[in-house]
PLY file of the C-alpha trace (Angstrom):
ply
format ascii 1.0
element vertex 148
property float x
property float y
property float z
element edge 147
property int vertex1
property int vertex2
end_header
-59.01 -68.23 -45.13
-58.13 -65.20 -45.93
-54.93 -63.17 -45.46
-54.25 -61.31 -42.83
-54.70 -57.24 -43.74
-51.45 -56.77 -41.59
-47.88 -56.31 -42.89
-44.76 -56.82 -40.81
-44.13 -53.22 -41.02
-47.54 -52.66 -39.93
-46.52 -55.17 -36.91
-43.18 -54.06 -36.37
-43.69 -50.12 -36.25
-46.37 -50.71 -33.87
-44.12 -52.48 -31.72
-42.00 -49.76 -31.88
-45.09 -47.53 -30.42
-45.53 -49.82 -27.62
-41.78 -49.90 -26.12
-42.06 -45.63 -27.25
-44.76 -45.41 -24.09
-43.10 -47.53 -21.65
-40.58 -45.80 -21.63
-42.25 -43.03 -21.43
-43.93 -43.94 -19.05
-41.04 -45.12 -16.76
-39.22 -42.05 -16.78
-42.31 -40.28 -15.87
-42.31 -42.31 -12.29
-38.78 -42.45 -12.03
-38.59 -39.13 -12.33
-42.02 -39.04 -9.56
-39.90 -40.96 -7.34
-36.98 -38.75 -7.18
-38.46 -35.23 -7.10
-37.82 -35.05 -3.31
-34.69 -35.79 -3.65
-32.67 -31.72 -5.08
-30.97 -29.41 -4.38
-30.70 -27.71 -1.24
-31.25 -24.18 -1.36
-27.21 -23.26 -0.87
-26.49 -25.61 -3.54
-28.84 -23.53 -6.05
-27.29 -19.85 -5.09
-25.00 -18.23 -8.00
-22.11 -15.93 -6.75
-20.55 -12.59 -8.62
-17.68 -12.15 -7.31
-15.68 -8.30 -7.46
-14.19 -9.39 -11.21
-17.68 -9.91 -12.66
-17.30 -13.87 -12.92
-20.00 -16.41 -11.80
-18.78 -18.50 -8.53
-20.70 -20.75 -6.27
-19.07 -19.17 -3.58
-19.73 -16.41 -1.44
-17.81 -12.61 -1.27
-16.14 -11.81 1.61
-17.47 -8.91 2.83
-14.29 -7.20 3.48
-13.62 -6.42 0.28
-17.29 -4.47 -0.62
-16.60 -1.78 -2.24
-19.63 0.95 -1.93
-20.58 3.25 -5.13
-22.28 6.61 -5.60
-25.37 6.20 -8.00
-24.38 9.72 -9.13
-21.08 9.38 -8.93
-21.23 7.04 -12.31
-20.99 8.59 -15.75
-22.16 6.32 -18.42
-21.40 9.12 -21.50
-20.23 12.61 -21.16
-20.97 15.10 -24.30
-18.79 16.88 -25.40
-18.41 20.20 -24.04
-19.30 23.15 -26.60
-18.80 27.18 -24.85
-22.45 28.54 -24.32
-21.90 32.00 -23.27
-21.91 35.04 -25.23
-18.69 35.33 -27.30
-18.37 34.55 -30.83
-16.91 31.79 -31.09
-13.51 31.54 -33.69
-13.10 28.22 -36.02
-11.93 27.95 -40.06
-14.37 26.79 -42.69
-13.23 23.08 -43.08
-15.95 21.43 -45.75
-18.17 24.03 -47.75
-20.44 22.41 -50.80
-22.21 25.61 -52.87
-24.07 23.51 -54.78
-25.88 21.48 -51.47
-25.79 25.05 -49.51
-23.95 23.20 -46.62
-20.09 23.03 -44.42
-18.65 23.34 -42.14
-16.41 24.83 -39.42
-13.75 23.29 -37.64
-14.03 24.79 -33.96
-10.67 26.76 -33.04
-10.06 25.52 -29.22
-11.78 22.03 -29.26
-11.55 21.31 -32.81
-14.86 19.59 -33.42
-16.89 20.07 -36.82
-19.87 21.58 -36.76
-22.54 21.89 -39.10
-23.75 24.77 -40.86
-26.07 26.04 -43.74
-25.92 28.32 -46.16
-27.88 31.14 -44.67
-26.95 31.26 -41.36
-23.30 32.53 -43.16
-23.30 36.46 -43.99
-20.55 36.57 -46.14
-19.67 34.63 -49.19
-17.15 31.80 -48.05
-15.05 29.85 -49.02
-12.69 26.48 -47.59
-10.35 27.55 -45.27
-11.46 31.54 -44.34
-11.32 32.44 -40.49
-14.80 32.87 -39.35
-16.99 33.97 -35.91
-20.05 32.68 -34.63
-22.61 31.66 -32.16
-23.50 27.36 -31.73
-27.53 26.48 -31.80
-28.53 23.37 -30.90
-30.24 21.59 -33.59
-31.93 18.61 -34.24
-29.04 16.27 -34.54
-26.33 18.24 -32.98
-24.85 21.28 -31.89
-24.47 24.07 -35.40
-22.88 26.83 -36.29
-25.53 30.07 -36.85
-24.35 34.15 -37.61
-21.49 33.33 -39.16
-18.58 36.43 -40.06
-15.74 36.48 -41.85
-13.29 37.59 -40.24
0 1
1 2
2 3
3 4
4 5
5 6
6 7
7 8
8 9
9 10
10 11
11 12
12 13
13 14
14 15
15 16
16 17
17 18
18 19
19 20
20 21
21 22
22 23
23 24
24 25
25 26
26 27
27 28
28 29
29 30
30 31
31 32
32 33
33 34
34 35
35 36
36 37
37 38
38 39
39 40
40 41
41 42
42 43
43 44
44 45
45 46
46 47
47 48
48 49
49 50
50 51
51 52
52 53
53 54
54 55
55 56
56 57
57 58
58 59
59 60
60 61
61 62
62 63
63 64
64 65
65 66
66 67
67 68
68 69
69 70
70 71
71 72
72 73
73 74
74 75
75 76
76 77
77 78
78 79
79 80
80 81
81 82
82 83
83 84
84 85
85 86
86 87
87 88
88 89
89 90
90 91
91 92
92 93
93 94
94 95
95 96
96 97
97 98
98 99
99 100
100 101
101 102
102 103
103 104
104 105
105 106
106 107
107 108
108 109
109 110
110 111
111 112
112 113
113 114
114 115
115 116
116 117
117 118
118 119
119 120
120 121
121 122
122 123
123 124
124 125
125 126
126 127
127 128
128 129
129 130
130 131
131 132
132 133
133 134
134 135
135 136
136 137
137 138
138 139
139 140
140 141
141 142
142 143
143 144
144 145
145 146
146 147
C-alpha cells in the first residue's frame, strides 16, 4: 500500500480555508438578515452649529445670521497710488552689477522693484527719488525714476 501524499500541514491549511469560508458565509447571511434594520434619516443627519462644530441637534433659527456674499473680502491687495503725480521714495537697495534695486515708498513704506533701464540718472542707496508705478508680471514696478 502506498502512503498518502497529503501531509499534516496540507490538511491543516485546508481546514483553515474551509473554516474561513464558513465564517464569511455566516457574516454575509447576518448582514442580509439585518439589512432592513438601519438608522432613520434623522439619526444620520449632522448639523453645523454657529461655531462651526458638527452636532446632532438642528440649529436654533433664532440664532441664524444672514451674510451678503459681496461684503466678504477674501484678500485685499495693498492700495497703490495710480494717479498722474509721481510718487516719492528712497532707494532701499541697488545692485549696479546686476542692474536692479528696490525703492521704499515714502507714504506706504512698500518696497517696489525697479530695473536699471528705468533709471534716468546715476543712483545709489538712500537717494531720494520720484517715480511712476507700472504693473509688471510679478507685481508693481517703479518706472521713470528721477533723482531729487
